[in-house]
C-alpha positions, 0 to 999 in steps of 0.5 A, a space after each residue: 500500500 502506498 505511504 499516503 494510503 497507509 497513513 490515511 488508513 492508520 489515522 481512520 480510527 477503524 480497526 485494521 488487520 495487517 497480514 505480513 504474508 511475505 515477511 519471511 521472503 524479503 531478500 531483494 528489497 528493503 522491508 516496508 515498515 508495518 502499519 502497526 507502528 503507525 497506530 498500535 492501538 488500531 492495527 492488529 498485526 499477524 504473521 507466520 513462519 509456515 512458508 519457511 519452516 513447514 506448514 505442520 509447525 503451525 507457527 504464527 503470531 498476532 500483535 494486538 491492540 491492548 483492548 483486544 488481547 483478552 477477547 482473542 485469548 478467550 476465543 483461541 481457548 474455546 476454538 483450539 483446545 488441542 494445541 499446546 502452548 509450548 509445542 
């Protein structure tokens, strides 16, 4: 997304979900900064290392606005009880 669109989106006040879908494959260019740094209270940032390691590893992460953490943890607990926290 162009810089002016990123700035406008971050300032919109809406919740944005940023998927860093190719973050692990940036060898030929400078990485673009995450929108989450522009509006940490309005951007939920997600990423994964499944393309590099293997899909079976199921390694992914979320960087959430503080007011969403408890709700997402509760939803994860209900939806995916079989996944170990340290596995």
